[in-house]
N, C-alpha and C positions, 0 to 999 in steps of 0.2 A: 336854822339859825335864826336867832332873836332879828327883830326889827324895831329901833335903830339895833346894831349890834350893841352885843354887852360884853363887855370886857372885866375882867377881875384885874387889879394891882394890887399885889400883895407887898410889902415892904413893912417891916417895924419899924421904921421913921414916916413920920405923920406929914412932916414937910415933903419928903421925897414923894409922898403918895399923890398929896396936893398936887405939887410940878407936873406929873404924869397927867394927875386927870383933866387939869384943867385945859392943857394940850390936847388930849382926847375927846374932852366936852366939845372943846371948839370945832373939832371935825365932826362931830353928830352923832357922836359913839355915847353907851348908855356904861357908866363907869360904878363897878361895885369896890368896897376896901376889904382888905383883910391885914391884920397885924401882924401874923405868924401861920406857923405852918400848919396846925390844928383847924384856922380859922378859913384857910385854902382851902380844904380837905372838904370842910361843913359847906363854905360856901359853893362848890363845885357841884355836890349834891344835891344843895337848895332851890339853886339858882341856874344853872346849867351855863354857866360865860361861856363864851364863844370863842373865848383867846383870854389866855394867861400872862402876865406881865409879873416876873416871880423874881423877887430879889435873893440872892441865896443866901446870904447870912442874917438868918431869923431864927428868932429864939423856937422851944420847942419841938419843931422840926426845922431842919435846914431846906433851902431851896431844893438841892439836888435830893435828896431823901421823897419831896413831897413830888416831883418830876417821878420819879420810881415809881411811886403808887399810883399815881393819876396815868401814867402812860401803862402803867402794866395791871388795871383793871380794866378787864375784857365788858364791864357792863355799863362803864362809863362811852358818852359818845366820843367822836375824834374832838379833840380839844388842844388848837396849836398852843404853844408855851415859850415864849422869847423869858431867857434866863436876863435881868439886869443887873448887874453888881458891878463892885468896885474891885472885884478879880480880873486881873487880866494876863495873868499867866497862861503859858500854852496848855499846859496842864490839866487848869481851870477848864479851858475852854474844851477839851478834850472831854475830862468828863462831866459838864454839864452835856454836850450832845451824845456821851455814851449813855447818860441816864436818861435820853429820850425826847431831849430840848429839839425845839424846830430853829428857834434862832436864838445868838446869843449877842447883849450889846453890853457894852462897858462905860462906867459914870465916870465922867460927865455925860450923860448920854445928849446924843445929837437929836436937837427934838424933830427936824424934818427927814432924818433916817428912818425915825424911830417910827411917825407914822408912815412911812413909804412903806417901811418892813411891817406894820398894822395890816396895810392896805391887802399886799400881797398876799398873808399869809390868809386874811380872810376871807379872797378869792379861793384862796386853795381848801378852806373849811366850806365857802359855800357850795361848788363843786361835789367835794364829797359827800353834803349833806342830802344831796341831789341825786346821787348817785351818777355823777357824769363825768367823776374825776380820772379824765386820758389817761392820768401816768400807773394808773391800777392795773390796766390790763391790755394789751396789745391786740388789736385787730389781726385778722389770720393773714393778710397781706401788707402786715406791717406798718409802724408809724410814719410821720413825718419826718420826726428828729430823733436821735438819739443824743444823750448826753454824757461823756466820760469824764468822771471827775473822781478825787477822793472824798472820801465818806465826811473828811476832817472838814470840807468845804461843805458840806450838806445845806445849810444855813444860804449861803448866795445861789445856790444850784436852786434851791425851791422857791426864792424869789423870782431868779429868771423863767424858772418852768412857768410862774404864775402868769408870768406877762408873754410869754408865747403862746401857753394857753390861750389867755384873751385873747387873742388874734385868731385864733381859730386852730392852730397846729396842734395835731397830737403827738405826745413825747413819750419816750419811755427814758423813765431814769431812776427808779426807784422800786424796782418791784419785789412784790411779794410773792414766792415761788411757793408752787403746792406741792407736799410733802412727797419725796420723791425723785421730783424732777432735778437733772442736772444741771448745774447752776451755769457753768461754760458753754455747754450745748443751748440752752436760751438763752444766754448772751449772744453767743454766735449768731443764734438765728434772730435774734433781733436787731442785730449789728449790721448783719447783711441785709434785712428786708427795709431797713431805713435810708430814706430819702437823701437824709443830710446828717450829718455827725458833727455835733458839736463837742470838744476837746478842749477842758477848762484845766488849764496849766496854772500851779501854784508851786510854793516852796514843800505842800503837801503830794500834791500829784507826780511831782516830776520824776521821782524814785519808783512812782509805781509801776510795777510789769505790766498789770493788767491796763492801765492808761496808755504806757506806751506801744502795748502790742493794739490797742484799742483805736490808737491814732494811729498807727503807722498802717491798718488796714483801711480806714479811711483816706489814707493818703493816696495809697495804692489806688482805691479807687472811686478818685476825683470826688469825693464828696467831704472833706475834712472844712471845717470852720474852727480851728483854735482860738480861743481868746483867755486872755494872760488876767489872772485874779490878784497877783504882787509882783513883788520883782525879780521873782524866780529864773534864774538862765535855764534856760529852754535846753530840753537832750538836742545833742548837736545835728542830728537828722533834720529836727525842724526848724533851727535857727534862720534859716532862710524863708520859711514859709511867713505870710503875711500874716501876724496876730494882732487882734484887737486888744487895744489895753482898757480892761476893767478893775483896774487896780485902786482908783478911786470913785467907784463907784457907790452912788448912795440909796440902789435899790430902786430909781423912780424909772420911769419908760424913757424921760426925755432927756437920759445922758445920752452925749453926742455915740459915744461909741456903740450904743446898743442901737441907737436909730441906724448906724452903718449895719450892725450885725441884720436888723428885720431887714433892711434894704438889700444885702448880699442874700439873703435865705428865699428871698422874695421873687430876685432876677434867678435864681438856681433849681427852687423848684414851683414856685408860684405861690398865690394868694391860695390861703385856706379854700377849699368849696365851699360856696355860698356865701362867702365875703364879698363885700361889696366891691 
């Protein structure tokens, strides 16, 4: 990763680029600019930014297509992408995440939330580049934490995972399975061997059979730590289980409910080995 971290801001509106650049530079980041999709692709190859803030509505190539091309190019290094756009409908969110985006923010962008997301994704980028991203492989004796969630909530889960990994816990949340591996068996093994299970309830996950099954297993084995990402009604079986409210979480470590979650996990499974 570059030092200072290098962020590419892509928007066809120069004023929008300048607003984001000003806040990012104030936090010590180096900022590159691109005004259309083709410039983004060229800047990626020439300058190798560490993170991209990508507007959807751009000339020549829109942000969704740019995201697909970047994420589909195996010759490029892992680079987190945050889609920044005025399009806020759920279908647009799904399309952006399906294209490979790591985060999705809508305009007008809350500047504090933006910086928090950037910091979280850069932590993941740093681990990936160093070859120590613990989410990529589970050790033989299992991870500390297993996170059950809907892929539509991937952006929030990646931010939460970065916080947990910063503390030193190993996390199983988004594995890339080897060819021929049975997905359900891998999930079962990871779930069984994890010391604690965080279930992220949301409007996206409450109807997921996978998430419900994983939550039931964790509850039966006394290792369930549920959180709520929005105001979704919880499945009946879990309505009496204390659930931490992260519906107004801004991505920061200092959020009250996040601190309570960290305290509960520490009490249940102890501090990570090697931590003070």
